[in-house]
N, C-alpha and C positions, 0 to 999 in steps of 0.2 A: 504494500500500500504506500502511496506517495502523498506527501502534503501538497496543498494547493498554494503555490507561491504567489500567484496573482491576488488571491484572497487575503493573504498575509500582508502583502504590500499595501493593499487597499485599506486594511484595518489600521495600519501604522499611519497612513495619511489621515484617516478619519480621526484617530486619537489626537493628532496634531492640531486639529481644528478647535479643540477645547483648550483655549490658550489665550492668555491676556496680552501676549506680545507676538502676534502672528507675523509681523514683518521683521522681527528680531529674535529668532529662535523660538523655543517653546518654554513658556512659564506657566506652571500649573502646580499650585500648592495644595496640600491636603486640606480638607474641610472648607473648600471654596465652591462657588457655583460651577466653575470649570471642572473641578474634581467630581462634583455631583453628576454633571451631564455626561462626563466620560464614563462614569460607572453605570449610569442608566443605559448607555449604549452597550456596555459589556454585559450587563444583566440580560438584556434582550438576546444577545448572541449566546450566552450561556443557556438560557431557557430554550432557545431554538435547537441547541445541541442535546436537549433532554436532561439537563443538569438540575438538581435541587440547589437553590440559591439562598444564601442568607448572609447577613452582616453579624460579626461578633461585637463584643462590648466596646471596642475601640474604633470600630468602623472598617476593619479588614473585611473585604468581600471574598466569599467562598462559593464555589460551585462543586457539586459532587455527582459523579456517575457511580452507581452501585455495582459492585461485583457480585458473583454468585457463589463464592467460596464459603465453606463452613467455618474456617478459622481465618477469615480474611483480615488483612490489614489495609492501611491507607498508603497509597503512593501519591506523594504531593509534588506539585510543580507550580511555579509562579514567580512573581517578582513585584514590582511597584510601578505606579504610573505618576507619582509626584515627581517634579523636576526641580532643578536649581533654577534661579532666575536666568532667563535667556539661554536655556539649555538646548539639548538636541531632542530628536524624535525617536531615538533608538534605545537610549539608556533606560533600563527598566521595562519600557513598553514592549521591547522585543520578547523578553521572557514571559510577559503576560500573554501576548498574542500567540507566541509559540505554544504555550501550555493550552490555550483555548483551542488552537488548531488541532492538537492531539485529541481533545474531547470531540470535536466535530467529526473527525475521521472515524473514531471509534463508534460514535453514534450512527453516522451515515451508513457505515458498513456492517452495523449490528454485530460488532466484534464481541464475543463472549469473553468476559474478563473474570478472573478469580478474585483479585483484590479490588478494593475501591480506588477510584481515581479522583483526586481533589485538586482543583485549581484555586490558588489563593493570591489575592492582590493586597499587599501590605501597605498601610498608610505610612506617610512621613519617613520613608527610608532615607531620603536625602537630608532632611532636617532643616531646610532653609526657613520654614515657617516659625520654628521655635528654637533654632540653633541647637537642636538635639536630634541625632540621627537614629535610624533603625527602631523607631518607637513602636511601629506596628508589630514587627517580629518579636520585639522584647515583650510586649503585652501578650502576644500569642503564647509565648513560653513562660508567662507569669513572672517576668522580672521588670515589669513596669506597671505601676498601680494607679488607682484614682488619686492617691496622695501625690504622686509624681506629677500628675496632670495639673495640679493646683500650683505647683512650684515653677514650672517652665512657662515663659511668656513670649509673646511676639514682639515685634519692634514698636508696637503702640502700647506695650505694657499690659495687654490682655492675656490672661492665662489660657492655656489649652483647655482647661476645665470650662471656662466661660465661653470660649469659642465653640466647643463641642455642643454646649447647650443651645447656643444661638442658631446652630444649623440642625437642631432637632436630634442630636445624639444624646444619650444619657451617660455622662462620664462615670457615674456610679456603677455602671455595668462593666467597666474595665475589670473590676475585682471579681466579677462573676464569670469571666472567661474560664472555661475548663480546658485543661491540657493534660493529656496522658501520653507520654512519649512511647509507651508500649503499644499504642494503637497504630503507630506509623512504621511502615516497612522502609521507606526511603523518601528523601527530598532531593530533587534535581532541579537546578536553575540554569536556564540559558541566558547569557548576557553578552553584551559587547565587551571587548577586552579593556577599552579605555587606555590603552597603551600602544606601543609601537612594535612589539615583538612579532606578532603574527603578520602584520603588514610588511615589515622589513624582511621577514623570512619567507614571504609569499606562501603562507599556510592558510588554508580555509578554516581550520578548526584548532582550538586549544583545549587540551584535556587538563583541567585544573587540579593540580596535586594537593592544593590546600590554599587557605586564605591566611595571609601572614598576620601575626600579632602586631599590635601597635603600642608603643609607649612614648608619651610626650614628657619632656623634662624642661625645666627652667633653671638656668645656671646664672648665678651672680658672682662677679669677681670685683671686689672693692679694693681700690688702691689709695693714693693720696693726691687730691686735687691741688693744683698749684699753677703759678704763672707760666705760660708757654715760652716766654722769652727769657725769663730770669732764672729758670731752673735748669742747670746743666744736665746733660743726658745721664751722666753716671750717678746722679743723685735722685733720679726719678723712680717712683713706684707707680708705673702707668698701667692700669688695668686693660686699656684698649690694646696695647701691644701684646700683652700676655693672652688676652682673650682671643685675638686674631690668630696667634700661634696655635692655640688649642683648636679653634674652628678649622684651620687649615690641616690639622693633623687627623681630624675625625675620619675623613675618607680612607686614610692609611690604616687606621685602627680597624675599620670595617673590612677592608680588603684582607687584612691579616687573619681574619676569622675563617677564610676558605669556605664561606657559606654564601652562595650566590643569591639567596633569598633576602639577605640583609641589605637594607638601604638606610641611609641617615641623611637628614636635611636640616640645615640651620635656616629657618625661614623668617625669623623675626629677631631683630637686634635693636636694643635701646642703649643709648649712651647718655650719661648725665654728668655735667649740665649741657652737653652737646653744643659747645661754643667753640669757635675757631681758635681763640687765643687762650684757652684754658685746658690744662691737663685734666682729663676726666676723673671724676670721683669713682665711678663704677661703670661697668659694662654688664648688660643683662641680655641673654639670648636664649632661644628655645632650640631644642633638638627633637625632631620627629624621627623616631627609630622604629623600623619595621623588620620583621623576619619571622620565619615559621618556627624556629627553635627557641623556646623561652630561655634555655640555659645560655645560648650564644648571645642573646640580647643582654642578659645580665652580665656576661663577661665583658661586652663592649662598655657597659656603664661602669663596671669595676675599673677598667683601664682608664676611662675618663676621670673617675674618682681619684685614682692614684696620681694623675697629673695635677689635679686640683690640690691634692695634699702637698705636692712639691711646691706649688705656688704659695701655700700657707707658710711653708718653711722660709720663703723669701720675704714674708711680711704681709702678704695679701690676705684679705678675708674672702673666703669662698663658701658658697653653698649650692647644693643641687637638690631640686624638688621635683618629684614626679607629679604631673598635673593631669594626666589622662592615661587610660589603659584599655586595650581590647585584646582579648585572648586570640591566639592563633588557632586555626582549626584545620586538621588534616582531613583530606577527602577519604571516604570509605573505599577500601581497596577492591571490594567485590563490585561496587558500582562502577569504579574506574575500569575494571576489566570488561564489563559489559559495554561501556562507552567505546573503549578501544576496539573491541571485537566488531561492533556495528560499523565503526569507521572503516575498518579494514575490509569488511564485506562490501561497503559502498565505494571503496577505493578513493576516499578523500585524502588529501595530504594534511598532516597535523603535526603538532609538537606538544610536549608536556611543559607546563609552566605553573608558577604560583601566581595568585592574585594579590597584587599590592594594595588594592582598594577593598574596603569593607562592603559586604552585601548582606541581604537578609539571610543568606545561607550561613554567614559567619555566626549568626545567633542560633538558627535552627540546628546547625551542624554540631553544636555542643550537646544536643539532646537526641537527634535523629540521624541515622546513617545518611550521609549527604555527599553530593558532588556537584560540580558545575561544568558547563560547556561554554567556551568562549568562541566568539567569531571576531574577525579583525575590525579594528577601527582605522579607517584610512588616515594616514599620517599620524596615527595615534591621538587624533583629536576627539575630545569628549567634553561634556559640560559646556558646550558652546554651540552656536547655530551651525558651525561648519561640520559638526559631528556627522559621520557618514559610514555606513557599512554597505558594501556592494550586494546587489540582489542575489547573485550566485552564492555568496557566502551566507546570507540569511537563509537561503534555501537549504544549504548544507547543514547549518546549525539546527534548523527546525526539523529536518528529516532525521538527524541523529537523535534529537530529543525524542521524537516519536518512536523510533526504533528501540531506544533504551527503555522508555516507559512501557512499551508493549511487553518487553522482556521482564520488567519488574512486576507487571500486573499478573504474570503467570504465578502458579502456585509455588 
């Protein structure tokens, strides 16, 4: 059985019309009128495919095709339809439409399935509305509560709790979401890569070995502020000089780990008082550290900590603070084997890689056997209006998603 690529491409274009910035990418936040209309369209398509449809307590949309097995479990697929401001039309949307297409083919061809098949569309994966991401999948797995919804706010100072009420959701129902990981056989998510690897290597598909863990740190190095002209170089305690030396050394520390999944980025730097003719009092910078192996990440931080200790011995005050964390998740090996086998049967070209970005699977994968399939992003562009995946690669990704799910739906 083959997927209908023309129907998939049409769906992606239709979803793109539910958009507050139609001439400048796609902007669609959760709990907005555009989000509501997009879901109304998807509900109609789900029902047409014979699915039972419902919303859970946080507004995640689900559709179900029932299997006929005696000891059946749920095979889950899906993604998100919320976007960043002025984003693209493939990020998240492709995983939703691909999962919906699987249901259509199963229903149209009256395929008998042993396990249940569920399509899920998670709210607020991107997080631009409340500056907190993966909210829908966290709530689905019972790690986001009604109390949390009262704490996070939009740019106007309104809480998620208030906004949900305004659009006729009951945020008190977040705590009523029921989740039993034992009921699920597998989770598989189709997604654009959002990076350059597949495009540069001319591969149609990426088999995702895992989603890297993330740790954010803030480092402060304090020295001695003084006059830029009257203080000889040999008498200075300049935190900017030492901070820049450390920043430039971070890539070498990462490379020494012999772990290709690790990346480190210094994305934000503050200097005080930030004046041309004053030796700075302190430098403050962030490190975004990602990798699949928790121990290797901790080793990188230990090395950085040792270098900060050396600066303390020179008279500097140094501190390092962890400000954010997300756990790495390795893909389920059995599901990866199925994906690879289906790719080989179809004779698509592919490579194995890690995901450097977080996805709903990074949450569900901590509780349910999970894996992801990537398709290329042209020039590695994503989260922008130039985001593009070629039709032939979308077809390949959706076809392998279908083939994999059919295999998982068996006993």
